[in-house]
A tleap script that builds the chain and sets N, CA, C and O, in Angstrom:
source leaprc.protein.ff14SB
mol = sequence {
  NVAL GLN LEU GLN ALA SER GLY GLY GLY LEU
  VAL GLN PRO GLY GLY SER LEU ARG LEU SER
  CYS ALA ALA SER GLN SER ILE PHE ARG LEU
  SER ASN MET GLY TRP TYR ARG GLN THR PRO
  GLY LYS GLN ARG GLU LEU VAL ALA SER ILE
  THR SER ASP GLY ILE ARG SER TYR ALA GLY
  PRO VAL LYS GLY ARG PHE THR ILE SER ARG
  ASP ASN ALA LYS ASN THR VAL TYR LEU GLN
  MET ASN SER LEU LYS PRO GLU ASP THR ALA
  VAL TYR TYR CYS ASN GLN LYS LEU GLY SER
  VAL VAL ASP TYR TRP GLY GLN GLY THR GLN
  VAL THR VAL SER CSER
}
set mol.1.N position { -139.558 -69.974 -120.607 }
set mol.1.CA position { -140.284 -71.000 -121.347 }
set mol.1.C position { -140.523 -72.188 -120.439 }
set mol.1.O position { -139.582 -72.774 -119.904 }
set mol.2.N position { -141.804 -72.544 -120.265 }
set mol.2.CA position { -142.138 -73.641 -119.362 }
set mol.2.C position { -141.923 -75.007 -119.993 }
set mol.2.O position { -141.471 -75.944 -119.335 }
set mol.3.N position { -142.258 -75.112 -121.300 }
set mol.3.CA position { -142.126 -76.384 -121.998 }
set mol.3.C position { -141.396 -76.161 -123.313 }
set mol.3.O position { -141.697 -75.212 -124.037 }
set mol.4.N position { -140.454 -77.015 -123.623 }
set mol.4.CA position { -139.682 -76.913 -124.857 }
set mol.4.C position { -139.800 -78.217 -125.621 }
set mol.4.O position { -139.278 -79.250 -125.199 }
set mol.5.N position { -140.498 -78.158 -126.761 }
set mol.5.CA position { -140.705 -79.357 -127.572 }
set mol.5.C position { -139.671 -79.420 -128.686 }
set mol.5.O position { -139.213 -78.393 -129.186 }
set mol.6.N position { -139.312 -80.635 -129.065 }
set mol.6.CA position { -138.352 -80.839 -130.143 }
set mol.6.C position { -138.560 -82.207 -130.764 }
set mol.6.O position { -139.293 -83.038 -130.228 }
set mol.7.N position { -137.904 -82.440 -131.907 }
set mol.7.CA position { -137.909 -83.768 -132.514 }
set mol.7.C position { -138.726 -83.911 -133.770 }
set mol.7.O position { -138.703 -84.971 -134.396 }
set mol.8.N position { -139.451 -82.876 -134.161 }
set mol.8.CA position { -140.238 -82.967 -135.379 }
set mol.8.C position { -139.352 -82.961 -136.616 }
set mol.8.O position { -138.141 -82.759 -136.537 }
set mol.9.N position { -139.986 -83.188 -137.756 }
set mol.9.CA position { -139.242 -83.177 -139.001 }
set mol.9.C position { -140.024 -83.814 -140.119 }
set mol.9.O position { -141.225 -84.062 -140.004 }
set mol.10.N position { -139.320 -84.076 -141.205 }
set mol.10.CA position { -139.896 -84.717 -142.382 }
set mol.10.C position { -139.506 -86.187 -142.388 }
set mol.10.O position { -138.332 -86.523 -142.229 }
set mol.11.N position { -140.479 -87.056 -142.570 }
set mol.11.CA position { -140.214 -88.490 -142.573 }
set mol.11.C position { -141.103 -89.136 -143.633 }
set mol.11.O position { -142.195 -88.649 -143.925 }
set mol.12.N position { -140.628 -90.218 -144.193 }
set mol.12.CA position { -141.412 -90.941 -145.195 }
set mol.12.C position { -142.483 -91.789 -144.526 }
set mol.12.O position { -142.325 -92.180 -143.370 }
set mol.13.N position { -143.555 -92.076 -145.223 }
set mol.13.CA position { -144.569 -92.984 -144.674 }
set mol.13.C position { -143.942 -94.293 -144.225 }
set mol.13.O position { -143.094 -94.857 -144.917 }
set mol.14.N position { -144.366 -94.768 -143.064 }
set mol.14.CA position { -143.792 -95.967 -142.477 }
set mol.14.C position { -142.611 -95.710 -141.575 }
set mol.14.O position { -142.144 -96.614 -140.880 }
set mol.15.N position { -142.124 -94.486 -141.579 }
set mol.15.CA position { -140.971 -94.139 -140.764 }
set mol.15.C position { -141.332 -93.826 -139.323 }
set mol.15.O position { -142.485 -93.950 -138.911 }
set mol.16.N position { -140.314 -93.414 -138.561 }
set mol.16.CA position { -140.475 -93.145 -137.135 }
set mol.16.C position { -139.865 -91.803 -136.762 }
set mol.16.O position { -138.926 -91.324 -137.398 }
set mol.17.N position { -140.416 -91.220 -135.730 }
set mol.17.CA position { -139.864 -90.023 -135.105 }
set mol.17.C position { -140.107 -90.119 -133.614 }
set mol.17.O position { -141.048 -90.771 -133.163 }
set mol.18.N position { -139.243 -89.457 -132.852 }
set mol.18.CA position { -139.479 -89.347 -131.423 }
set mol.18.C position { -139.493 -87.870 -131.043 }
set mol.18.O position { -138.526 -87.142 -131.268 }
set mol.19.N position { -140.597 -87.456 -130.470 }
set mol.19.CA position { -140.724 -86.090 -129.976 }
set mol.19.C position { -140.345 -86.050 -128.499 }
set mol.19.O position { -140.594 -86.997 -127.753 }
set mol.20.N position { -139.747 -84.950 -128.100 }
set mol.20.CA position { -139.392 -84.735 -126.696 }
set mol.20.C position { -139.966 -83.401 -126.239 }
set mol.20.O position { -140.100 -82.464 -127.026 }
set mol.21.N position { -140.298 -83.332 -124.977 }
set mol.21.CA position { -140.801 -82.088 -124.394 }
set mol.21.C position { -140.203 -81.962 -123.004 }
set mol.21.O position { -140.507 -82.752 -122.110 }
set mol.22.N position { -139.359 -80.972 -122.835 }
set mol.22.CA position { -138.675 -80.774 -121.573 }
set mol.22.C position { -139.350 -79.663 -120.774 }
set mol.22.O position { -139.620 -78.581 -121.295 }
set mol.23.N position { -139.617 -79.947 -119.508 }
set mol.23.CA position { -140.208 -78.959 -118.609 }
set mol.23.C position { -139.120 -78.350 -117.743 }
set mol.23.O position { -138.108 -78.986 -117.450 }
set mol.24.N position { -139.342 -77.133 -117.347 }
set mol.24.CA position { -138.324 -76.410 -116.583 }
set mol.24.C position { -138.647 -76.329 -115.099 }
set mol.24.O position { -137.994 -75.607 -114.345 }
set mol.25.N position { -139.692 -77.102 -114.679 }
set mol.25.CA position { -140.073 -76.960 -113.290 }
set mol.25.C position { -140.028 -78.298 -112.551 }
set mol.25.O position { -140.144 -79.365 -113.154 }
set mol.26.N position { -139.858 -78.213 -111.237 }
set mol.26.CA position { -139.786 -79.420 -110.416 }
set mol.26.C position { -141.148 -80.073 -110.236 }
set mol.26.O position { -141.227 -81.219 -109.793 }
set mol.27.N position { -142.237 -79.355 -110.575 }
set mol.27.CA position { -143.567 -79.949 -110.423 }
set mol.27.C position { -143.885 -80.937 -111.540 }
set mol.27.O position { -144.963 -81.530 -111.560 }
set mol.28.N position { -142.958 -81.112 -112.459 }
set mol.28.CA position { -143.200 -82.014 -113.588 }
set mol.28.C position { -143.685 -83.377 -113.111 }
set mol.28.O position { -144.639 -83.927 -113.661 }
set mol.29.N position { -143.034 -83.917 -112.096 }
set mol.29.CA position { -143.352 -85.285 -111.667 }
set mol.29.C position { -144.771 -85.401 -111.122 }
set mol.29.O position { -145.321 -86.501 -111.062 }
set mol.30.N position { -145.367 -84.287 -110.729 }
set mol.30.CA position { -146.728 -84.284 -110.197 }
set mol.30.C position { -147.770 -84.034 -111.294 }
set mol.30.O position { -148.974 -84.117 -111.051 }
set mol.31.N position { -147.295 -83.732 -112.487 }
set mol.31.CA position { -148.179 -83.258 -113.552 }
set mol.31.C position { -148.634 -84.375 -114.472 }
set mol.31.O position { -147.931 -85.366 -114.673 }
set mol.32.N position { -149.827 -84.195 -115.027 }
set mol.32.CA position { -150.284 -85.022 -116.137 }
set mol.32.C position { -149.811 -84.367 -117.427 }
set mol.32.O position { -149.923 -83.153 -117.596 }
set mol.33.N position { -149.282 -85.181 -118.332 }
set mol.33.CA position { -148.693 -84.666 -119.561 }
set mol.33.C position { -149.442 -85.214 -120.770 }
set mol.33.O position { -149.934 -86.343 -120.752 }
set mol.34.N position { -149.520 -84.411 -121.803 }
set mol.34.CA position { -150.196 -84.851 -123.014 }
set mol.34.C position { -149.526 -84.321 -124.263 }
set mol.34.O position { -148.835 -83.302 -124.245 }
set mol.35.N position { -149.749 -85.039 -125.343 }
set mol.35.CA position { -149.350 -84.587 -126.676 }
set mol.35.C position { -150.629 -84.371 -127.489 }
set mol.35.O position { -151.519 -85.221 -127.527 }
set mol.36.N position { -150.688 -83.219 -128.130 }
set mol.36.CA position { -151.801 -82.864 -128.997 }
set mol.36.C position { -151.253 -82.591 -130.395 }
set mol.36.O position { -150.050 -82.403 -130.578 }
set mol.37.N position { -152.148 -82.572 -131.369 }
set mol.37.CA position { -151.734 -82.169 -132.708 }
set mol.37.C position { -152.827 -81.334 -133.350 }
set mol.37.O position { -154.006 -81.420 -133.005 }
set mol.38.N position { -152.385 -80.525 -134.298 }
set mol.38.CA position { -153.322 -79.622 -134.966 }
set mol.38.C position { -152.911 -79.453 -136.416 }
set mol.38.O position { -151.734 -79.282 -136.735 }
set mol.39.N position { -153.917 -79.506 -137.293 }
set mol.39.CA position { -153.718 -79.215 -138.712 }
set mol.39.C position { -154.517 -77.962 -139.056 }
set mol.39.O position { -155.463 -77.616 -138.347 }
set mol.40.N position { -154.144 -77.283 -140.137 }
set mol.40.CA position { -154.820 -76.029 -140.489 }
set mol.40.C position { -156.334 -76.200 -140.619 }
set mol.40.O position { -156.812 -77.118 -141.286 }
set mol.41.N position { -157.065 -75.317 -139.982 }
set mol.41.CA position { -158.509 -75.337 -140.076 }
set mol.41.C position { -159.206 -76.318 -139.163 }
set mol.41.O position { -160.432 -76.423 -139.169 }
set mol.42.N position { -158.424 -77.038 -138.376 }
set mol.42.CA position { -159.015 -78.023 -137.466 }
set mol.42.C position { -158.664 -77.699 -136.030 }
set mol.42.O position { -157.693 -76.998 -135.748 }
set mol.43.N position { -159.479 -78.227 -135.125 }
set mol.43.CA position { -159.206 -78.032 -133.708 }
set mol.43.C position { -158.046 -78.903 -133.262 }
set mol.43.O position { -157.782 -79.960 -133.836 }
set mol.44.N position { -157.368 -78.444 -132.243 }
set mol.44.CA position { -156.299 -79.243 -131.657 }
set mol.44.C position { -156.910 -80.494 -131.036 }
set mol.44.O position { -157.933 -80.416 -130.355 }
set mol.45.N position { -156.290 -81.640 -131.269 }
set mol.45.CA position { -156.813 -82.899 -130.751 }
set mol.45.C position { -155.774 -83.612 -129.902 }
set mol.45.O position { -154.573 -83.545 -130.160 }
set mol.46.N position { -156.272 -84.294 -128.889 }
set mol.46.CA position { -155.398 -85.058 -128.007 }
set mol.46.C position { -154.937 -86.330 -128.707 }
set mol.46.O position { -155.742 -87.079 -129.259 }
set mol.47.N position { -153.640 -86.556 -128.676 }
set mol.47.CA position { -153.059 -87.746 -129.299 }
set mol.47.C position { -152.764 -88.814 -128.257 }
set mol.47.O position { -153.103 -89.983 -128.438 }
set mol.48.N position { -152.126 -88.398 -127.157 }
set mol.48.CA position { -151.744 -89.341 -126.119 }
set mol.48.C position { -151.536 -88.578 -124.818 }
set mol.48.O position { -151.196 -87.395 -124.827 }
set mol.49.N position { -151.742 -89.263 -123.709 }
set mol.49.CA position { -151.528 -88.637 -122.412 }
set mol.49.C position { -150.952 -89.650 -121.440 }
set mol.49.O position { -151.090 -90.861 -121.612 }
set mol.50.N position { -150.303 -89.118 -120.417 }
set mol.50.CA position { -149.743 -89.964 -119.367 }
set mol.50.C position { -149.899 -89.219 -118.054 }
set mol.50.O position { -149.538 -88.048 -117.939 }
set mol.51.N position { -150.443 -89.917 -117.067 }
set mol.51.CA position { -150.660 -89.272 -115.780 }
set mol.51.C position { -149.373 -89.249 -114.969 }
set mol.51.O position { -148.359 -89.825 -115.365 }
set mol.52.N position { -149.432 -88.576 -113.834 }
set mol.52.CA position { -148.263 -88.540 -112.949 }
set mol.52.C position { -147.924 -89.942 -112.442 }
set mol.52.O position { -146.782 -90.212 -112.070 }
set mol.53.N position { -148.915 -90.830 -112.428 }
set mol.53.CA position { -148.701 -92.212 -111.987 }
set mol.53.C position { -148.288 -93.136 -113.128 }
set mol.53.O position { -148.054 -94.326 -112.921 }
set mol.54.N position { -148.199 -92.573 -114.337 }
set mol.54.CA position { -147.737 -93.382 -115.466 }
set mol.54.C position { -148.829 -94.086 -116.245 }
set mol.54.O position { -148.536 -94.954 -117.068 }
set mol.55.N position { -150.074 -93.732 -116.004 }
set mol.55.CA position { -151.174 -94.349 -116.745 }
set mol.55.C position { -151.295 -93.663 -118.107 }
set mol.55.O position { -151.397 -92.439 -118.196 }
set mol.56.N position { -151.282 -94.472 -119.155 }
set mol.56.CA position { -151.273 -93.948 -120.516 }
set mol.56.C position { -152.636 -94.114 -121.182 }
set mol.56.O position { -153.388 -95.042 -120.884 }
set mol.57.N position { -152.929 -93.195 -122.086 }
set mol.57.CA position { -154.096 -93.354 -122.946 }
set mol.57.C position { -153.775 -92.771 -124.321 }
set mol.57.O position { -152.926 -91.891 -124.461 }
set mol.58.N position { -154.484 -93.290 -125.336 }
set mol.58.CA position { -154.183 -92.916 -126.718 }
set mol.58.C position { -155.477 -92.665 -127.495 }
set mol.58.O position { -156.518 -93.260 -127.217 }
set mol.59.N position { -155.379 -91.776 -128.467 }
set mol.59.CA position { -156.471 -91.593 -129.405 }
set mol.59.C position { -156.512 -92.804 -130.336 }
set mol.59.O position { -155.491 -93.437 -130.604 }
set mol.60.N position { -157.709 -93.109 -130.818 }
set mol.60.CA position { -157.889 -94.296 -131.635 }
set mol.60.C position { -156.958 -94.397 -132.833 }
set mol.60.O position { -156.381 -95.461 -133.062 }
set mol.61.N position { -156.790 -93.320 -133.612 }
set mol.61.CA position { -155.971 -93.406 -134.830 }
set mol.61.C position { -154.497 -93.716 -134.590 }
set mol.61.O position { -153.804 -94.123 -135.522 }
set mol.62.N position { -153.997 -93.534 -133.366 }
set mol.62.CA position { -152.569 -93.751 -133.121 }
set mol.62.C position { -152.292 -94.967 -132.244 }
set mol.62.O position { -151.134 -95.317 -132.018 }
set mol.63.N position { -153.329 -95.602 -131.758 }
set mol.63.CA position { -153.131 -96.779 -130.896 }
set mol.63.C position { -152.335 -97.842 -131.626 }
set mol.63.O position { -152.598 -98.162 -132.785 }
set mol.64.N position { -151.358 -98.380 -130.921 }
set mol.64.CA position { -150.526 -99.428 -131.506 }
set mol.64.C position { -149.364 -98.895 -132.316 }
set mol.64.O position { -148.475 -99.657 -132.694 }
set mol.65.N position { -149.352 -97.588 -132.593 }
set mol.65.CA position { -148.269 -96.991 -133.378 }
set mol.65.C position { -147.459 -95.978 -132.565 }
set mol.65.O position { -146.250 -95.852 -132.760 }
set mol.66.N position { -148.107 -95.272 -131.673 }
set mol.66.CA position { -147.446 -94.241 -130.865 }
set mol.66.C position { -147.323 -94.722 -129.424 }
set mol.66.O position { -148.174 -95.458 -128.924 }
set mol.67.N position { -146.255 -94.295 -128.773 }
set mol.67.CA position { -146.045 -94.608 -127.358 }
set mol.67.C position { -145.609 -93.356 -126.622 }
set mol.67.O position { -144.634 -92.705 -126.995 }
set mol.68.N position { -146.344 -93.030 -125.573 }
set mol.68.CA position { -145.971 -91.889 -124.732 }
set mol.68.C position { -145.232 -92.412 -123.506 }
set mol.68.O position { -145.588 -93.454 -122.956 }
set mol.69.N position { -144.215 -91.694 -123.086 }
set mol.69.CA position { -143.463 -92.087 -121.897 }
set mol.69.C position { -142.941 -90.831 -121.220 }
set mol.69.O position { -142.966 -89.741 -121.793 }
set mol.70.N position { -142.474 -90.996 -120.011 }
set mol.70.CA position { -141.939 -89.852 -119.276 }
set mol.70.C position { -140.723 -90.267 -118.476 }
set mol.70.O position { -140.601 -91.418 -118.055 }
set mol.71.N position { -139.827 -89.319 -118.270 }
set mol.71.CA position { -138.643 -89.509 -117.443 }
set mol.71.C position { -138.653 -88.382 -116.421 }
set mol.71.O position { -138.253 -87.257 -116.720 }
set mol.72.N position { -139.105 -88.686 -115.229 }
set mol.72.CA position { -139.232 -87.635 -114.213 }
set mol.72.C position { -137.873 -87.092 -113.778 }
set mol.72.O position { -137.778 -85.948 -113.333 }
set mol.73.N position { -136.832 -87.891 -113.902 }
set mol.73.CA position { -135.491 -87.417 -113.528 }
set mol.73.C position { -135.010 -86.331 -114.488 }
set mol.73.O position { -134.199 -85.479 -114.126 }
set mol.74.N position { -135.520 -86.376 -115.709 }
set mol.74.CA position { -135.132 -85.387 -116.718 }
set mol.74.C position { -136.229 -84.370 -116.997 }
set mol.74.O position { -136.074 -83.513 -117.868 }
set mol.75.N position { -137.334 -84.459 -116.268 }
set mol.75.CA position { -138.464 -83.548 -116.502 }
set mol.75.C position { -138.886 -83.540 -117.961 }
set mol.75.O position { -139.152 -82.482 -118.532 }
set mol.76.N position { -138.946 -84.714 -118.560 }
set mol.76.CA position { -139.189 -84.811 -119.995 }
set mol.76.C position { -140.253 -85.860 -120.308 }
set mol.76.O position { -140.296 -86.932 -119.705 }
set mol.77.N position { -141.105 -85.518 -121.266 }
set mol.77.CA position { -142.080 -86.471 -121.781 }
set mol.77.C position { -141.748 -86.715 -123.250 }
set mol.77.O position { -141.308 -85.809 -123.959 }
set mol.78.N position { -141.965 -87.959 -123.698 }
set mol.78.CA position { -141.614 -88.354 -125.058 }
set mol.78.C position { -142.852 -88.878 -125.790 }
set mol.78.O position { -143.815 -89.338 -125.176 }
set mol.79.N position { -142.794 -88.794 -127.093 }
set mol.79.CA position { -143.792 -89.445 -127.933 }
set mol.79.C position { -143.054 -90.173 -129.044 }
set mol.79.O position { -142.551 -89.553 -129.982 }
set mol.80.N position { -142.995 -91.487 -128.929 }
set mol.80.CA position { -142.399 -92.315 -129.974 }
set mol.80.C position { -143.471 -92.613 -131.007 }
set mol.80.O position { -144.514 -93.182 -130.686 }
set mol.81.N position { -143.212 -92.228 -132.240 }
set mol.81.CA position { -144.191 -92.391 -133.316 }
set mol.81.C position { -143.619 -93.335 -134.364 }
set mol.81.O position { -142.616 -93.032 -135.010 }
set mol.82.N position { -144.263 -94.469 -134.521 }
set mol.82.CA position { -143.848 -95.470 -135.502 }
set mol.82.C position { -144.918 -95.640 -136.568 }
set mol.82.O position { -146.062 -95.216 -136.402 }
set mol.83.N position { -144.524 -96.262 -137.652 }
set mol.83.CA position { -145.463 -96.535 -138.767 }
set mol.83.C position { -146.246 -95.278 -139.137 }
set mol.83.O position { -147.470 -95.302 -139.267 }
set mol.84.N position { -145.523 -94.203 -139.299 }
set mol.84.CA position { -146.174 -92.918 -139.557 }
set mol.84.C position { -146.900 -92.919 -140.890 }
set mol.84.O position { -146.469 -93.543 -141.860 }
set mol.85.N position { -148.021 -92.197 -140.909 }
set mol.85.CA position { -148.861 -92.079 -142.086 }
set mol.85.C position { -148.973 -90.603 -142.486 }
set mol.85.O position { -148.772 -89.717 -141.656 }
set mol.86.N position { -149.287 -90.346 -143.732 }
set mol.86.CA position { -149.450 -88.944 -144.151 }
set mol.86.C position { -150.471 -88.191 -143.296 }
set mol.86.O position { -150.328 -86.989 -143.071 }
set mol.87.N position { -151.485 -88.885 -142.828 }
set mol.87.CA position { -152.504 -88.222 -141.996 }
set mol.87.C position { -152.014 -87.866 -140.604 }
set mol.87.O position { -152.726 -87.197 -139.854 }
set mol.88.N position { -150.811 -88.300 -140.243 }
set mol.88.CA position { -150.200 -87.883 -138.976 }
set mol.88.C position { -149.529 -86.516 -139.105 }
set mol.88.O position { -149.080 -85.950 -138.109 }
set mol.89.N position { -149.462 -85.995 -140.306 }
set mol.89.CA position { -148.858 -84.688 -140.523 }
set mol.89.C position { -149.626 -83.618 -139.760 }
set mol.89.O position { -150.837 -83.473 -139.927 }
set mol.90.N position { -148.910 -82.868 -138.919 }
set mol.90.CA position { -149.537 -81.854 -138.075 }
set mol.90.C position { -148.451 -81.138 -137.288 }
set mol.90.O position { -147.286 -81.536 -137.300 }
set mol.91.N position { -148.853 -80.084 -136.609 }
set mol.91.CA position { -148.006 -79.488 -135.589 }
set mol.91.C position { -148.361 -80.169 -134.270 }
set mol.91.O position { -149.525 -80.220 -133.873 }
set mol.92.N position { -147.353 -80.682 -133.612 }
set mol.92.CA position { -147.546 -81.407 -132.357 }
set mol.92.C position { -147.166 -80.505 -131.180 }
set mol.92.O position { -146.128 -79.843 -131.184 }
set mol.93.N position { -148.039 -80.502 -130.179 }
set mol.93.CA position { -147.838 -79.677 -128.987 }
set mol.93.C position { -147.830 -80.546 -127.747 }
set mol.93.O position { -148.605 -81.497 -127.644 }
set mol.94.N position { -146.967 -80.228 -126.815 }
set mol.94.CA position { -147.033 -80.898 -125.521 }
set mol.94.C position { -147.775 -79.995 -124.546 }
set mol.94.O position { -147.778 -78.771 -124.675 }
set mol.95.N position { -148.398 -80.635 -123.575 }
set mol.95.CA position { -149.209 -79.935 -122.592 }
set mol.95.C position { -148.943 -80.491 -121.214 }
set mol.95.O position { -148.760 -81.695 -121.035 }
set mol.96.N position { -148.924 -79.607 -120.254 }
set mol.96.CA position { -148.712 -79.989 -118.856 }
set mol.96.C position { -149.873 -79.468 -118.014 }
set mol.96.O position { -150.209 -78.285 -118.070 }
set mol.97.N position { -150.476 -80.354 -117.239 }
set mol.97.CA position { -151.595 -79.965 -116.377 }
set mol.97.C position { -151.346 -80.437 -114.954 }
set mol.97.O position { -150.860 -81.542 -114.709 }
set mol.98.N position { -151.699 -79.553 -114.025 }
set mol.98.CA position { -151.647 -79.901 -112.606 }
set mol.98.C position { -152.810 -79.205 -111.935 }
set mol.98.O position { -152.751 -78.009 -111.649 }
set mol.99.N position { -153.863 -79.956 -111.685 }
set mol.99.CA position { -155.070 -79.381 -111.099 }
set mol.99.C position { -155.595 -78.253 -111.961 }
set mol.99.O position { -155.602 -78.338 -113.189 }
set mol.100.N position { -156.037 -77.191 -111.296 }
set mol.100.CA position { -156.538 -76.024 -112.020 }
set mol.100.C position { -155.499 -74.908 -112.054 }
set mol.100.O position { -155.768 -73.797 -112.512 }
set mol.101.N position { -154.319 -75.228 -111.564 }
set mol.101.CA position { -153.294 -74.194 -111.413 }
set mol.101.C position { -152.360 -74.135 -112.618 }
set mol.101.O position { -151.948 -73.053 -113.035 }
set mol.102.N position { -152.029 -75.282 -113.168 }
set mol.102.CA position { -151.047 -75.360 -114.232 }
set mol.102.C position { -151.698 -75.884 -115.505 }
set mol.102.O position { -152.342 -76.933 -115.498 }
set mol.103.N position { -151.526 -75.155 -116.582 }
set mol.103.CA position { -151.979 -75.592 -117.909 }
set mol.103.C position { -151.029 -74.934 -118.910 }
set mol.103.O position { -151.326 -73.885 -119.482 }
set mol.104.N position { -149.876 -75.583 -119.104 }
set mol.104.CA position { -148.832 -75.025 -119.954 }
set mol.104.C position { -148.818 -75.721 -121.315 }
set mol.104.O position { -149.153 -76.899 -121.441 }
set mol.105.N position { -148.421 -74.957 -122.320 }
set mol.105.CA position { -148.281 -75.492 -123.676 }
set mol.105.C position { -146.870 -75.240 -124.190 }
set mol.105.O position { -146.285 -74.183 -123.957 }
set mol.106.N position { -146.340 -76.229 -124.893 }
set mol.106.CA position { -145.092 -76.034 -125.602 }
set mol.106.C position { -145.330 -75.254 -126.878 }
set mol.106.O position { -146.473 -74.949 -127.220 }
set mol.107.N position { -144.265 -74.930 -127.582 }
set mol.107.CA position { -144.356 -74.055 -128.740 }
set mol.107.C position { -144.777 -74.770 -130.012 }
set mol.107.O position { -145.043 -74.110 -131.017 }
set mol.108.N position { -144.847 -76.084 -130.007 }
set mol.108.CA position { -145.244 -76.834 -131.190 }
set mol.108.C position { -144.048 -77.235 -132.027 }
set mol.108.O position { -143.080 -76.487 -132.165 }
set mol.109.N position { -144.137 -78.432 -132.582 }
set mol.109.CA position { -143.088 -78.912 -133.478 }
set mol.109.C position { -143.764 -79.578 -134.679 }
set mol.109.O position { -144.690 -80.373 -134.519 }
set mol.110.N position { -143.296 -79.247 -135.866 }
set mol.110.CA position { -143.935 -79.716 -137.094 }
set mol.110.C position { -143.496 -81.135 -137.418 }
set mol.110.O position { -142.305 -81.447 -137.418 }
set mol.111.N position { -144.470 -81.984 -137.693 }
set mol.111.CA position { -144.216 -83.338 -138.191 }
set mol.111.C position { -144.855 -83.442 -139.567 }
set mol.111.O position { -146.052 -83.208 -139.731 }
set mol.112.N position { -144.047 -83.794 -140.542 }
set mol.112.CA position { -144.538 -83.948 -141.907 }
set mol.112.C position { -144.206 -85.349 -142.396 }
set mol.112.O position { -143.046 -85.761 -142.406 }
set mol.113.N position { -145.243 -86.074 -142.802 }
set mol.113.CA position { -145.066 -87.437 -143.305 }
set mol.113.C position { -145.395 -87.415 -144.788 }
set mol.113.O position { -146.547 -87.249 -145.187 }
set mol.114.N position { -144.362 -87.587 -145.588 }
set mol.114.CA position { -144.539 -87.463 -147.027 }
set mol.114.C position { -143.421 -88.187 -147.751 }
set mol.114.O position { -142.289 -88.248 -147.271 }
set mol.115.N position { -143.750 -88.733 -148.912 }
set mol.115.CA position { -142.726 -89.360 -149.738 }
set mol.115.C position { -142.182 -88.354 -150.755 }
set mol.115.O position { -141.304 -88.692 -151.549 }
savepdb mol mol.pdb
quit
């Protein structure tokens, strides 16, 4: 398994969760990492990304609420999700890219925001 995602669960609206994605390879520090989400019947969409240099970007609906970060010493990327809304409910996937050679996906972790 190249990527192992964890941290999903059930949370009430306004709550927080932190997702983690651990990579098993030393090339992690050279890779661009992203978090995507998908709901039934919809295409997978990019939520947040962070380059190997630490440059972050976010999708409009999560700006100001989600924070992506990485720890190269632990080969891990995180997604801190605050002020969660029911529309954030989805399966979240982590992705690792390195040029045209590496394009790995984690197994997905379910996030459900509901009262």
